[in-house]
Each structure stands twice: as structure tokens, then as C-alpha cells.
C-alpha positions in Angstrom: -24.3 3.0 3.6 -21.4 3.8 1.1 -18.1 4.9 2.5 -16.4 7.3 0.2 -13.0 8.6 1.4 -12.1 10.7 -1.6 -8.4 10.0 -1.0 -7.1 9.2 -4.5 -7.5 11.6 -7.5 -7.1 10.6 -11.0 -6.0 13.0 -13.6 -6.0 12.2 -17.3 -4.2 14.4 -19.8 -5.4 14.1 -23.5 -1.9 14.1 -25.1 -0.5 11.8 -22.5 -3.5 9.4 -23.1 -2.9 9.5 -26.8 0.7 8.6 -26.4 -0.3 5.8 -23.9 -2.7 4.4 -26.5 0.1 4.3 -29.2 2.5 2.5 -26.7 -0.3 -0.1 -26.1 -0.4 -0.7 -29.7 3.3 -1.3 -29.9 3.9 -3.3 -26.7 0.9 -4.1 -24.5 2.7 -6.1 -21.8 5.2 -3.2 -21.3 2.3 -0.7 -21.2 0.5 -2.8 -18.5 3.6 -2.9 -16.4 3.9 0.8 -16.5 0.3 1.4 -15.5 0.9 -1.2 -12.7 3.8 0.7 -11.5 1.9 4.0 -11.6 -0.7 2.5 -9.5 1.7 1.2 -6.9 3.4 4.6 -6.7 0.0 6.3 -6.2 -0.9 3.8 -3.4 2.5 4.2 -1.7 2.0 8.1 -1.7 -1.5 7.7 -0.4 -0.4 5.3 2.6 2.5 7.8 3.3 0.1 10.8 3.5 -2.4 8.8 5.6 0.3 7.7 8.0 1.7 11.3 8.3 -1.7 12.6 9.0 -2.1 10.0 11.7 1.2 10.9 13.3 0.2 14.6 13.2 -3.0 13.8 15.1 -1.2 11.7 17.6 1.4 14.3 18.3 -1.3 17.0 18.8 -2.7 15.0 21.8 -2.2 16.7 25.1 -0.3 13.7 26.6 2.2 13.8 23.7 3.2 17.5 24.2 6.9 16.6 24.8 7.1 14.1 22.0 8.3 14.8 18.4 8.8 13.1 15.0 12.0 11.0 14.6 12.0 10.2 11.0 10.7 7.0 9.3 11.1 3.3 9.2 10.6 1.6 5.9 8.9 -1.8 5.5 7.2 -3.8 2.8 3.6 -4.4 2.9 1.6 -6.8 0.7 -1.7 -5.2 -0.3 -4.5 -7.3 -1.9 -5.1 -6.2 -5.6 -1.9 -4.3 -5.6 1.1 -6.5 -4.4 4.1 -5.5 -2.4 4.5 -1.9 -1.7 7.1 0.0 0.3 5.7 1.8 3.3 7.4 4.6 5.1 6.3 4.4 8.7 6.6 7.4 10.8 8.4 7.1 14.1 8.2 9.4 17.2 11.0 9.8 19.7 9.3 7.9 22.4 8.3 5.1 20.1 4.7 5.4 21.5 3.0 5.8 18.1 0.8 2.8 17.1 -0.8 3.3 13.6 -4.3 2.1 13.1 -3.9 2.2 9.3 -1.0 -0.3 9.3 -0.4 -2.0 12.7 3.2 -2.3 13.9 4.0 -5.8 13.1 1.6 -6.4 10.1 3.2 -6.9 6.7 0.3 -8.6 4.8 -3.1 -7.3 4.2 -5.6 -9.1 6.4 -7.9 -9.8 3.2 -4.8 -11.5 1.6 -4.3 -13.8 4.7 -7.9 -14.8 4.5 -7.7 -15.5 0.8 -4.6 -17.8 1.3 -6.3 -19.5 4.2 -9.2 -20.4 1.9 -6.7 -21.7 -0.8 -5.1 -23.8 1.9 -8.6 -25.3 3.0 -9.3 -26.0 -0.7 -6.3 -28.3 -0.8 -3.4 -26.2 -2.0 -0.2 -27.3 -0.3 1.9 -24.8 1.6 4.6 -25.1 -1.0 2.2 -24.2 -3.8 0.8 -21.4 -1.8 4.3 -20.1 -1.4 5.0 -20.2 -5.1 1.7 -18.5 -6.0 2.2 -15.7 -3.4 5.8 -15.1 -4.7 4.4 -14.8 -8.3 1.5 -12.6 -7.4 3.4 -10.3 -4.9 
């Protein structure tokens, strides 16, 4: 069974692609940094939309008829394959909303925790793990 959410859409424009290839020729590392930042921004936007949709569904329930949105709380979230991103968590007036997408006190992707546990079991010290995680994230 294949799960396909169709959440992210990639659009390529030929003039911008030509310009990007020219920039790669001049400075490959700078271009890779730019692409990484674009991907992070797209992931942050996707999470923001998912969390807003989740809040809308929550507030649409019959038991939340007298509850409303009450802004956002920002937090950092470490995501495997992406790094640290800034998340805007929606908040309701009663503080009753609990996200399934990103649980309240979670700041590290579970897959990343598992990878770090494997590295620790393989013999990496906690000091080395801390240095590696700072560098990666």
C-alpha cells in the first residue's frame, strides 16, 4: 500500500532554472545553501497549513462551539532530513487543542531520536552525539 498525501507541489520555471544552473557553475556551495533554505521554507509552510487545517477541524467539533483561535506559539522542531525548522503552532482560547501532527512537547522528530539512539548504542559518546547533532541541525 502506498500512501500519497499530495501535500507539496513543486513548480519549475525554465528561466529560473537556467539562472540557477549558471549560479551553480559560479558557486556550487552557495547554490546548495539556497536550495536547502527553499526546501526548509516549503516544509515550514506545509506544516503551517497542516496545523491550521487541524485547528479548523478541532474548532468545528460540537464540543468546541464556544472556543475560538487565539494566535500562534512559535517553536523549533528538528525534522529528519531537513534540520531545525520554525513551527507556528495554532492556539485556541481554552488551550484544549492537542495536535496530532506535532504533539505539544515534542521538539525532535521521532525518527531522529531513534537514529541518535542507534548511534549511542554503536559507541558514540553523548558529547560526540551533541556535536554531531548541532552540526546537522
